C-alpha positions in Angstrom: 15.3 -15.7 -3.7 12.7 -19.0 -4.9 15.9 -21.2 -6.3 17.4 -20.6 -3.0 14.7 -21.0 -0.5 14.7 -24.9 0.9 11.3 -25.0 1.6 8.3 -26.5 0.0 6.2 -24.9 -3.0 2.8 -26.2 -3.9 1.6 -22.5 -6.0 3.2 -20.4 -8.1 0.6 -18.0 -8.7 1.8 -14.9 -11.2 -0.7 -11.8 -11.7 -1.8 -10.8 -14.8 -0.3 -7.7 -14.8 -0.3 -6.2 -18.4 -3.9 -6.1 -18.0 -4.3 -4.5 -14.9 -1.3 -2.1 -16.8 -3.7 -1.3 -20.0 -7.0 -1.7 -18.0 -5.6 1.4 -16.2 -3.8 2.9 -18.3 -6.1 6.1 -18.9 -6.7 6.5 -15.1 -2.5 6.8 -14.6 -2.6 9.6 -17.5 -4.4 11.9 -16.7 -3.5 12.1 -12.6 0.5 11.8 -13.6 0.7 12.7 -17.1 3.3 12.0 -19.9 6.1 11.6 -17.3 4.7 8.1 -16.0 4.0 6.6 -19.1 8.1 5.0 -20.0 7.5 3.7 -15.8 4.6 1.9 -16.3 5.8 0.5 -19.0 8.9 -1.0 -18.1 7.5 -2.5 -15.2 3.6 -3.8 -16.4 4.2 -4.4 -20.2 7.3 -4.6 -20.8 8.1 -7.8 -19.2 5.2 -9.8 -21.2 5.5 -7.7 -24.7 9.5 -8.7 -24.5 9.8 -12.1 -24.0 8.5 -13.7 -26.3 7.2 -16.8 -25.3 10.5 -17.4 -23.1 10.3 -18.4 -19.8 11.4 -16.4 -17.0 13.4 -16.9 -13.9 10.1 -16.6 -12.7 9.3 -19.5 -14.7 12.4 -21.5 -14.8 11.8 -21.4 -11.2 8.6 -23.2 -10.6 9.6 -25.7 -12.7 13.5 -26.3 -10.7 10.5 -26.9 -7.9 7.9 -29.4 -10.0 5.0 -26.8 -10.9 4.6 -24.7 -13.4 3.6 -20.5 -12.6 0.1 -20.1 -13.0 -1.7 -16.3 -14.6 -4.0 -15.6 -12.3 -6.4 -12.9 -12.6 -7.9 -12.7 -9.5 -6.1 -14.1 -6.2 -9.9 -13.4 -4.0 -11.9 -15.5 -7.1 -13.9 -18.5 -5.4 -11.8 -21.1 -7.4 -8.5 -19.5 -6.8 -10.2 -19.5 -2.7 -10.9 -23.3 -2.7 -7.5 -24.0 -5.5 -5.9 -22.8 -2.1 -7.4 -24.9 0.6 -7.1 -28.2 -1.0 -3.9 -27.1 -1.7 -3.0 -26.0 2.1 -0.2 -24.3 2.0 1.9 -23.4 5.6 1.7 -20.0 4.3 1.6 -17.1 1.5 4.8 -15.6 0.2 4.0 -12.0 -1.7 6.5 -10.1 -3.6 5.9 -6.9 -6.5 1.9 -8.7 -6.3 -0.2 -6.2 -7.7 -2.8 -7.4 -6.1 -4.4 -6.5 -2.4 -5.4 -10.4 -1.0 -9.1 -10.9 1.8 -8.9 -12.4 4.4 -10.3 -15.1 4.0 -7.5 -15.4 0.7 -4.9 -14.9 3.5 -6.7 -17.5 5.9 -6.1 -20.4 3.2 -2.8 -20.4 4.8 -1.9 -22.4 8.0 0.2 -19.1 8.9 -0.9 -16.6 7.2 1.1 -14.7 4.1 3.8 -12.1 4.2 4.5 -9.9 1.7 8.5 -7.8 0.8 7.8 -4.1 0.7 11.1 -2.3 -0.9 10.3 0.9 1.9 11.4 1.4 5.6 8.2 0.4 7.0 5.9 1.9 7.5 7.5 5.0 5.2 6.5 4.6 1.5 3.4 1.8 1.7 1.9 2.2 -2.0 3.2 1.0 -5.4 6.1 3.5 -5.8 7.7 3.3 -2.4 11.6 3.8 -4.5 10.4 6.9 -6.2 9.0 8.8 -3.1 12.1 7.9 -0.9 13.7 9.3 -3.9 11.7 12.3 -4.4 11.8 13.2 -0.5 15.3 12.5 -1.0 16.8 11.6 2.3 18.5 8.3 1.8 15.3 6.5 3.7 15.5 3.2 1.3 15.4 0.2 2.7 13.5 -3.7 2.7 11.4 -4.6 4.8 9.1 -8.1 5.1 5.9 -7.8 7.0 2.8 -9.6 7.5 -0.4 -9.6 5.3 -3.2 -7.6 6.2 -6.0 -6.7 4.0 -4.8 -3.3 4.2 -1.4 -2.4 2.3 2.0 -2.7 3.2 0.6 -1.9 7.0 0.9 -5.5 8.6 3.2 -6.7 11.3 7.3 -5.2 10.0 9.0 -9.4 10.9 12.5 -8.1 9.6 13.6 -4.7 7.9 17.3 -3.3 6.5 19.1 -0.4 4.7 20.1 -0.6 1.2 22.4 1.9 0.2 21.4 2.6 -3.5 23.5 2.8 -6.8 25.1 6.0 -7.1 22.6 7.6 -10.1 20.6 5.2 -10.6 17.4 5.3 -12.1 13.4 4.7 -9.8 13.3 1.2 -11.6 17.5 0.3 -11.6 16.9 1.3 -7.9 13.4 -0.7 -7.0 15.6 -3.8 -8.8 18.3 -3.2 -6.6 16.3 -3.6 -2.7 14.1 -7.0 -4.4 17.8 -8.5 -4.2 18.8 -6.7 -1.1 15.4 -8.5 0.4 16.0 -11.8 -1.1 17.9 -12.9 1.0 16.1 -10.8 4.3 12.8 -13.2 3.3 14.1 -16.2 3.3 15.6 -15.4 6.8 11.5 -14.5 7.4 10.4 -18.2 5.5 13.5 -20.2 8.2 12.9 -18.2 11.5 8.4 -18.6 10.9 8.9 -22.4 10.2 11.1 -22.1 14.0 8.4 -20.2 15.6 11.0 -17.7 16.1 9.3 -14.7 14.2 8.5 -11.8 16.1 6.7 -9.6 14.7 6.0 -5.1 14.8 3.4 -3.6 14.8 4.2 0.1 14.4 1.4 2.2 13.3 0.9 3.0 9.3 1.6 6.1 7.8 -0.3 8.2 4.7 -0.6 6.0 1.7 1.5 6.6 -0.4 0.3 6.6 -4.8 1.4 6.9 -7.7 2.2 10.4 -7.9 0.2 13.2 -9.6 2.0 15.6 -12.4 3.2 18.7 -10.5 5.4 15.5 -7.9 6.9 13.8 -11.2 8.1 17.4 -12.4 8.9 17.9 -9.0 10.6 15.3 -8.8 12.6 15.7 -12.4 13.7 19.0 -11.8 15.4 17.2 -8.5 17.0 15.5 -10.9 14.6 12.2 -10.0 14.8 9.7 -13.4 12.2 7.2 -13.3 13.4 4.8 -16.0 15.9 4.5 -18.1 17.2 2.2 -21.6 19.4 -0.4 -19.3 16.2 -0.5 -17.7 13.9 -1.7 -20.3 17.3 -4.0 -21.8 16.5 -5.4 -18.3 12.5 -5.7 -18.5 14.0 -8.4 -21.5 14.3 -11.1 -18.8 11.9 -10.7 -15.5 8.6 -13.8 -14.9 6.0 -10.1 -14.3 5.2 -9.8 -10.8 4.2 -12.8 -8.4 2.4 -14.4 -5.1 
């Protein structure tokens, strides 16, 4: 998506997901137990550990736009907000970004911000929407582009598309497929916003679905839901981290 957009890119922030993974590991272990650990490693640690200094696709796409990716520890820090104000972006775009933007941060962009979320909002708000969609087993997979608000995955929906995931895919693989499908949707939304054609639909947010507990993970395993696998580990080698 970053390579294909026709709009100017003035800043690319990459969240330090590896640091977040380390700081939250104990909490995840207490809540979710050992079943979640391989997924956490593939999603948060492997992309950084396995790149071995190589520039990932996100960094390469940023360089194609004449900018370097910046690692962001806290998107809401005063210095970061001041930098965004100086850059004066028209719009903030987030995708797979693990930090919640505060109102003051969103306000640094003239047109606010949008986010790509791999679920059919308001279903499955939270960090593991593909797990919950697979766990419920009703085929409710898809992607949504919504307005950024201080509440997680709760802004007005600008565009949405149902997506059929690959058969027998792991949760990690489903997430990659949905983000790929969502890139085209996001590009269209950016064009609509630039042309003042965006019309968001406000929907009452359903309950937040956080990381699953041990009982949910055990029940999902009995239903044949796989969190991750060897192919996901290999795919992580080429990932460029989470970005804003």
